[in-house]
Every structure is written in C-alpha cells, then in structure tokens.
C-alpha positions, 0 to 999 in steps of 0.5 A: 639772178646769177652769183656775179650779177652784183659784181660791178666795175664801180664796186671793184673801183671802190674796193680798190680805193679802200685797199689803197688807203685802208680807210673808209673816209679817205677812199670816199674822198678819193672817189667823191662819194660818202664813206657809207657808200664805200662800206655798202659797196664792200658789203655788197661785194662780200654778198656777191662773192658769198665769202668774207673779204674783211674782218669787221672790228668795230669801224675797222675793216681788216683785209682777209686773204680773199681780199688780197686775191681780189685786189690783185685780180681786180687791178689786172682786170681794170688795166685790161679794161682800160687797154681794151677801151684804148685799142677799141677806140684806136681801131675805130680811129677815135683818139688814136696815136695816128691821124690820117689826113687826106689832101689835094696835091696843090695844098701841100705847097702851103696849107698842109704844112701849116696845119700839120705844124699847128696840129703837132703843137696842140698834140705833140704825141700825134703821128700824122699820115698824109694821103694825097689824091683827088677830091673823089678818091679822098671822099671815098676813103673818108667814108670808108673810115680810112681817113680822119679828115680831108682837105679838098675843094668843097662841093656837094659831092664831098660835103653830104649829109654825113659830113661837116666842113670848115671852109679855109679860103677861096682860090681863083682859077687861072690860065697857066702858060709857059713863060714865053707864051704869046699870052704871057704879057696879057693882063687877062685872057679871053679863053676863046683865043685859045681854041685849038691850042694844046691843053694838059689837064688833070684826070677826072675826079680832081676838082680842077678837072671839074672846074676846067670843064665848067670854064670851057663850057662858058667859053663855048668850046672843047679844049684840045687835050693832048695829055692828062696827068694824076697830080698837079705838079706833073701838070705844071711841069708839062706846062713849063716845058711847053707841052701845053696850057692848063687851068690851075688854082692860084695857090700853086703859083709859087712852085713854078713862078719863074717857069710859067705864068698864071694869067687871070681869066676874063671876068666872064670865065672867072671861077673860084674853088672853095677849099676846106676841111671835111670830116664825118659828123659821127667823128666830130667828138674825137679829140684828135679831130677836135684839135685839127678843126680848131687849127683849121678855124684859126687858119681860116681867120688868119 
C-alpha cells in the first residue's frame, strides 16, 4: 500500500472543516458526523502523511506549520475538483449553462416561444440555443449529443428505445390554398379533385412531407410537385403567391391567414400529427432537462 492510499477527499473535507472552526464538536456538527469521527480522520491523515499536523494538548488540537500548508493546498484541490466536475458535466451536456433545443420550423409560431419563456422562469440563468430543422435532421443531432431535447412530430423514427417523449398536442393536416383559389370557399376538400394541379412540398425528412405522401396515397394519385423547399415558411409564401397548393399542419394558420386558406380535408384523408418533446433516456436526470420536461407537461395540460 502506498503512502497516499489513506489520503481521501472525505478526510480532507473533515480536516478543512476543523481548520475553519478549530473545534471538534463544531466541525462534527457542520459535517453531520461525530466528534470522534473527526478526531479519527485527522489522526488518519497524520498517519498517511507520516508527519504531525497538530500539537495534542489534552482535547485541544493546535495546528502546526504543516497543517497550514495542507489547509491551503487542500482548499485549492477542492476548488479544482469542483471546477473539474462542473466542466466535465458541462461538456457532457449535464446541467450546463446552455440548453440546446431543436424544433420544427412550424413550432416557432407559438409552441417554442411559450416553452422557452416557461423554461427561463424556472432557470433564469440558462442560455438557450435554438436549432431548427426537419424531424430526421434533429433526431440525428439528438443522438449525436448536439441537442439536449427536440420538439418534433412523434413517430417510430424519432422515438426509439434510447429516447423518452412527452406528447404536447395533436394537429390536423389541411390543404393550403391561395386565398383566391376556386377551392377556397369549400367546407372540405376531396383531394382527388386536385389531381393534376401544381403542389409545393417540403423536402424529404420533414414530418409534413411524410404525412403528405400518406394522404396522397389514400387519394390514389401522385401530386404534381413543381417545387420543394427546406422550411415551412417558404412553403407558405409559395402557396400565398399562387405558385401551388400544399398540405400543412393547422398550427401555422395564424402566419399567413390573410393570404392563404387552410381547408379541411374530406374525412377519408384526415390525418393528425402528434407533436411532442423527445430526449435521450440517458439524460433524463439532468436538471436542465428536468425543468424543460416539467414545462412541457404543463403546456400539454393547458
């Protein structure tokens, strides 16, 4: 056994508590232990260092020069250790000062701002980085530990065995049409009536692209796609400008409500997106993530 095997952080913690109070009983009370344990730890340190730290005068321990040297170095060691733990946890994303949140573009209309405001109330010191992208892109970043959590459309592709999720709400898929479209006044739309008209879609990897393919398959035809875009706001702009029609979730209606119409689909084509927060199960005890999940559950209840 080497000379330093008996040197432990706990013994140094007890030693420092005694040096602060210079009293066995007060040091024991501070640490929630007995004064006998404090005395034993100090004696064990002296044995490990093979030199006296105190002059023993009855029950009184008077620090020697060596005790003051050890005190200064041990305090620095404890500070370095605390900083090492903090930096290690930060690098791993645990209780870091930054929270990296991924989200679909469409969720920035209402959901993302509300959740961020709630999270900032819970953890005011937290800086939040928002990353926007498709379901597929965000899921890849989550598994690469580049995101702490993501707000996406829930499906088996993003909620796998390594993930946990909290469902926030469900959203219907609508036909997005220019405000002057001949379909604009219809109470509901049969997609088969739009066979041959131009459509604008999101690129592959977005949940709305996937859902659109499912809806068109139910209608029995392939849409005439004249343009694909990488975000839902560009898609809405194309529709409102008369470039083509699109399938969109209802949550975006407020953005272009005066320039395009979201029309309900006939019952046979109706489809809902389940929107929720997804995070890695291995991260579920991180304090920042716990605060975010609590805010998500409150959002879902409301």
